[in-house]
py3Dmol code that shows the C-alpha trace and the ligand (Angstrom):
import py3Dmol

protein = """\
ATOM      1  CA  MET A   1     100.597 128.888 109.719  1.00  0.00           C
ATOM      2  CA  GLY A   2     101.121 125.489 111.334  1.00  0.00           C
ATOM      3  CA  ALA A   3     100.729 122.005 109.883  1.00  0.00           C
ATOM      4  CA  LEU A   4      98.016 121.100 112.374  1.00  0.00           C
ATOM      5  CA  GLU A   5      95.692 123.702 110.863  1.00  0.00           C
ATOM      6  CA  PHE A   6      95.691 121.675 107.659  1.00  0.00           C
ATOM      7  CA  GLY A   7      94.449 118.544 109.357  1.00  0.00           C
ATOM      8  CA  ILE A   8      97.731 116.799 108.666  1.00  0.00           C
ATOM      9  CA  GLU A   9      99.407 115.930 111.902  1.00  0.00           C
ATOM     10  CA  PRO A  10     101.658 113.038 112.850  1.00  0.00           C
ATOM     11  CA  SER A  11      99.094 110.325 113.405  1.00  0.00           C
ATOM     12  CA  LEU A  12     100.599 107.079 112.184  1.00  0.00           C
ATOM     13  CA  VAL A  13     100.823 104.437 114.861  1.00  0.00           C
ATOM     14  CA  PRO A  14     104.401 103.139 115.259  1.00  0.00           C
ATOM     15  CA  LEU A  15     104.719  99.659 113.766  1.00  0.00           C
ATOM     16  CA  GLY A  16     107.748  98.556 115.767  1.00  0.00           C
ATOM     17  CA  VAL A  17     110.096  98.453 112.771  1.00  0.00           C
ATOM     18  CA  SER A  18     112.404 101.396 113.339  1.00  0.00           C
ATOM     19  CA  GLU A  19     113.372 102.033 109.675  1.00  0.00           C
ATOM     20  CA  VAL A  20     109.722 102.047 108.626  1.00  0.00           C
ATOM     21  CA  ASP A  21     108.561 104.210 111.526  1.00  0.00           C
ATOM     22  CA  ARG A  22     111.312 106.746 110.873  1.00  0.00           C
ATOM     23  CA  ASP A  23     110.420 106.896 107.158  1.00  0.00           C
ATOM     24  CA  HIS A  24     106.714 107.310 107.914  1.00  0.00           C
ATOM     25  CA  HIS A  25     107.418 110.177 110.257  1.00  0.00           C
ATOM     26  CA  GLU A  26     109.461 111.881 107.559  1.00  0.00           C
ATOM     27  CA  LEU A  27     106.714 111.356 104.971  1.00  0.00           C
ATOM     28  CA  GLU A  28     104.123 112.876 107.286  1.00  0.00           C
ATOM     29  CA  THR A  29     106.402 115.862 107.889  1.00  0.00           C
ATOM     30  CA  LEU A  30     106.880 116.358 104.141  1.00  0.00           C
ATOM     31  CA  LEU A  31     103.112 116.188 103.557  1.00  0.00           C
ATOM     32  CA  ALA A  32     102.544 118.838 106.219  1.00  0.00           C
ATOM     33  CA  GLN A  33     105.234 121.047 104.670  1.00  0.00           C
ATOM     34  CA  LEU A  34     103.694 120.537 101.221  1.00  0.00           C
ATOM     35  CA  SER A  35     100.296 121.646 102.534  1.00  0.00           C
ATOM     36  CA  ILE A  36     101.782 124.869 103.802  1.00  0.00           C
ATOM     37  CA  ALA A  37     103.722 125.425 100.557  1.00  0.00           C
ATOM     38  CA  SER A  38     100.555 124.785  98.525  1.00  0.00           C
ATOM     39  CA  VAL A  39      98.725 127.576 100.344  1.00  0.00           C
ATOM     40  CA  ASP A  40     101.735 129.885 100.220  1.00  0.00           C
ATOM     41  CA  GLY A  41     101.935 129.307  96.461  1.00  0.00           C
ATOM     42  CA  ASN A  42     105.719 129.475  96.238  1.00  0.00           C
ATOM     43  CA  ARG A  43     106.205 127.202  93.224  1.00  0.00           C
ATOM     44  CA  GLU A  44     109.950 126.773  93.625  1.00  0.00           C
ATOM     45  CA  HIS A  45     109.684 125.744  97.266  1.00  0.00           C
ATOM     46  CA  PHE A  46     106.712 123.499  96.544  1.00  0.00           C
ATOM     47  CA  THR A  47     108.541 121.768  93.678  1.00  0.00           C
ATOM     48  CA  LYS A  48     111.595 121.100  95.828  1.00  0.00           C
ATOM     49  CA  LEU A  49     109.470 119.596  98.612  1.00  0.00           C
ATOM     50  CA  PHE A  50     107.460 117.529  96.146  1.00  0.00           C
ATOM     51  CA  ASN A  51     110.604 116.147  94.528  1.00  0.00           C
ATOM     52  CA  ASP A  52     111.955 115.341  97.999  1.00  0.00           C
ATOM     53  CA  MET A  53     108.744 113.490  98.755  1.00  0.00           C
ATOM     54  CA  ILE A  54     108.927 111.421  95.562  1.00  0.00           C
ATOM     55  CA  GLU A  55     112.552 110.524  96.257  1.00  0.00           C
ATOM     56  CA  HIS A  56     111.831 109.683  99.876  1.00  0.00           C
ATOM     57  CA  SER A  57     108.802 107.576  98.900  1.00  0.00           C
ATOM     58  CA  ARG A  58     110.838 105.601  96.343  1.00  0.00           C
ATOM     59  CA  ASP A  59     113.621 104.957  98.870  1.00  0.00           C
ATOM     60  CA  HIS A  60     111.154 104.071 101.609  1.00  0.00           C
ATOM     61  CA  PHE A  61     109.211 101.610  99.438  1.00  0.00           C
ATOM     62  CA  ALA A  62     112.466 100.015  98.270  1.00  0.00           C
ATOM     63  CA  ARG A  63     113.570  99.567 101.917  1.00  0.00           C
ATOM     64  CA  GLU A  64     110.246  97.934 102.783  1.00  0.00           C
ATOM     65  CA  GLU A  65     110.451  95.644  99.758  1.00  0.00           C
ATOM     66  CA  ILE A  66     113.985  94.543 100.684  1.00  0.00           C
ATOM     67  CA  LEU A  67     112.817  93.781 104.238  1.00  0.00           C
ATOM     68  CA  MET A  68     109.848  91.819 102.901  1.00  0.00           C
ATOM     69  CA  ARG A  69     111.975  89.887 100.409  1.00  0.00           C
ATOM     70  CA  LYS A  70     114.570  88.993 103.028  1.00  0.00           C
ATOM     71  CA  GLY A  71     111.829  88.143 105.507  1.00  0.00           C
ATOM     72  CA  ARG A  72     109.906  86.008 102.980  1.00  0.00           C
ATOM     73  CA  CYS A  73     106.794  88.084 103.487  1.00  0.00           C
ATOM     74  CA  PRO A  74     103.861  86.398 101.695  1.00  0.00           C
ATOM     75  CA  SER A  75     102.191  89.734 100.881  1.00  0.00           C
ATOM     76  CA  LEU A  76     105.243  91.128  99.057  1.00  0.00           C
ATOM     77  CA  GLU A  77     103.651  91.195  95.614  1.00  0.00           C
ATOM     78  CA  LEU A  78     100.346  92.799  96.591  1.00  0.00           C
ATOM     79  CA  HIS A  79     102.128  95.253  98.856  1.00  0.00           C
ATOM     80  CA  SER A  80     104.551  96.248  96.089  1.00  0.00           C
ATOM     81  CA  GLN A  81     101.607  96.853  93.745  1.00  0.00           C
ATOM     82  CA  GLU A  82     100.240  99.414  96.218  1.00  0.00           C
ATOM     83  CA  HIS A  83     103.635 101.125  96.240  1.00  0.00           C
ATOM     84  CA  LYS A  84     103.717 101.197  92.447  1.00  0.00           C
ATOM     85  CA  ALA A  85     100.197 102.625  92.222  1.00  0.00           C
ATOM     86  CA  ILE A  86     100.983 105.562  94.506  1.00  0.00           C
ATOM     87  CA  LEU A  87     104.323 106.212  92.752  1.00  0.00           C
ATOM     88  CA  ASP A  88     102.390 106.351  89.453  1.00  0.00           C
ATOM     89  CA  ARG A  89     100.001 108.881  90.977  1.00  0.00           C
ATOM     90  CA  LEU A  90     102.928 110.970  92.242  1.00  0.00           C
ATOM     91  CA  ALA A  91     104.515 110.820  88.783  1.00  0.00           C
ATOM     92  CA  ARG A  92     101.303 112.201  87.222  1.00  0.00           C
ATOM     93  CA  TYR A  93     101.329 115.089  89.703  1.00  0.00           C
ATOM     94  CA  ALA A  94     105.024 115.692  88.993  1.00  0.00           C
ATOM     95  CA  HIS A  95     104.234 115.811  85.278  1.00  0.00           C
ATOM     96  CA  ALA A  96     101.494 118.419  85.793  1.00  0.00           C
ATOM     97  CA  LEU A  97     103.811 120.379  88.060  1.00  0.00           C
ATOM     98  CA  MET A  98     106.577 120.411  85.474  1.00  0.00           C
ATOM     99  CA  LEU A  99     104.524 120.971  82.317  1.00  0.00           C
ATOM    100  CA  LYS A 100     101.613 123.084  83.535  1.00  0.00           C
ATOM    101  CA  ARG A 101     103.358 124.561  86.584  1.00  0.00           C
ATOM    102  CA  GLN A 102     100.364 123.361  88.534  1.00  0.00           C
ATOM    103  CA  LEU A 103     100.773 122.940  92.308  1.00  0.00           C
ATOM    104  CA  LEU A 104      98.816 120.222  94.063  1.00  0.00           C
ATOM    105  CA  ARG A 105      95.690 121.488  95.764  1.00  0.00           C
ATOM    106  CA  LEU A 106      95.245 121.027  99.490  1.00  0.00           C
ATOM    107  CA  ASP A 107      92.603 118.318  98.987  1.00  0.00           C
ATOM    108  CA  GLU A 108      95.004 116.382  96.730  1.00  0.00           C
ATOM    109  CA  ILE A 109      97.722 116.555  99.388  1.00  0.00           C
ATOM    110  CA  ARG A 110      95.213 115.469 102.032  1.00  0.00           C
ATOM    111  CA  ALA A 111      94.273 112.509  99.827  1.00  0.00           C
ATOM    112  CA  LEU A 112      97.943 111.480  99.770  1.00  0.00           C
ATOM    113  CA  GLY A 113      97.932 111.651 103.580  1.00  0.00           C
ATOM    114  CA  THR A 114      94.790 109.499 103.654  1.00  0.00           C
ATOM    115  CA  TRP A 115      96.458 106.975 101.332  1.00  0.00           C
ATOM    116  CA  LEU A 116      99.515 106.829 103.602  1.00  0.00           C
ATOM    117  CA  GLN A 117      97.367 106.361 106.687  1.00  0.00           C
ATOM    118  CA  ARG A 118      95.338 103.556 105.099  1.00  0.00           C
ATOM    119  CA  HIS A 119      98.413 101.843 103.658  1.00  0.00           C
ATOM    120  CA  ALA A 120     100.237 102.027 107.005  1.00  0.00           C
ATOM    121  CA  ASP A 121      97.176 100.709 108.873  1.00  0.00           C
ATOM    122  CA  THR A 122      96.768  97.718 106.557  1.00  0.00           C
ATOM    123  CA  ALA A 123      99.647  96.584 104.311  1.00  0.00           C
ATOM    124  CA  ASP A 124     102.462  97.997 106.465  1.00  0.00           C
ATOM    125  CA  LYS A 125     100.898  96.770 109.703  1.00  0.00           C
ATOM    126  CA  ASN A 126     100.636  93.220 108.318  1.00  0.00           C
ATOM    127  CA  MET A 127     104.186  93.435 107.007  1.00  0.00           C
ATOM    128  CA  ALA A 128     105.505  94.618 110.390  1.00  0.00           C
ATOM    129  CA  ALA A 129     103.748  91.800 112.251  1.00  0.00           C
ATOM    130  CA  HIS A 130     105.278  89.251 109.880  1.00  0.00           C
ATOM    131  CA  LEU A 131     108.745  90.808 110.073  1.00  0.00           C
ATOM    132  CA  ARG A 132     108.743  90.965 113.864  1.00  0.00           C
ATOM    133  CA  ARG A 133     107.946  87.229 113.982  1.00  0.00           C
ATOM    134  CA  HIS A 134     110.398  86.347 111.230  1.00  0.00           C
ATOM    135  CA  TYR A 135     113.352  88.288 112.593  1.00  0.00           C
ATOM    136  CA  ALA A 136     112.863  87.685 116.316  1.00  0.00           C
ATOM    137  CA  PRO A 137     114.963  87.553 118.379  1.00  0.00           C
ATOM    138  CA  SER A 138     117.916  88.856 116.323  1.00  0.00           C
ATOM    139  CA  GLY A 139     116.189  92.093 115.284  1.00  0.00           C
ATOM    140  CA  ILE A 140     115.164  93.614 111.955  1.00  0.00           C
ATOM    141  CA  SER A 141     117.591  95.315 109.634  1.00  0.00           C
ATOM    142  CA  VAL A 142     117.779  96.058 105.924  1.00  0.00           C
TER     143      VAL A 142
END
"""
ligand_1 = """\
1
FE2
Fe 104.397 99.913 102.433
"""
view = py3Dmol.view(width=600, height=400)
view.addModel(protein, "pdb")
view.setStyle({"model": 0}, {"cartoon": {"style": "trace"}})
view.addModel(ligand_1, "xyz")
view.setStyle({"model": 1}, {"stick": {}})
view.zoomTo()
view.show()
């Protein structure tokens, strides 16, 4: 069964910040893999993927926050609050997964994909526009 059948396909528009675009692609891939694992019901595989996604999300948000701090991005605080809110949601799911052995349902995984899409289209897009201006012409790097 392919990821496209779950309505989760790579759809994020590249923002022109290579680290961020690469991370987003990886997050989308993990969400698609989680959808498949949720339907398959293999708890061990699902748990590994979910833990990978939490770790990747933490690292990705930290990279963005470093870029914003170095680039004096005015939206740093609000943007970081969005990161914290989704990490809190992921932690609640991780708790249920560990204690109740409860896999995320497909609609819950889709909602994470919707969050990522909305966040990338708003907060990340604004951040990228600021960073491209701030770092030009030397280029952006963490
Ligand atoms: Fe972000």
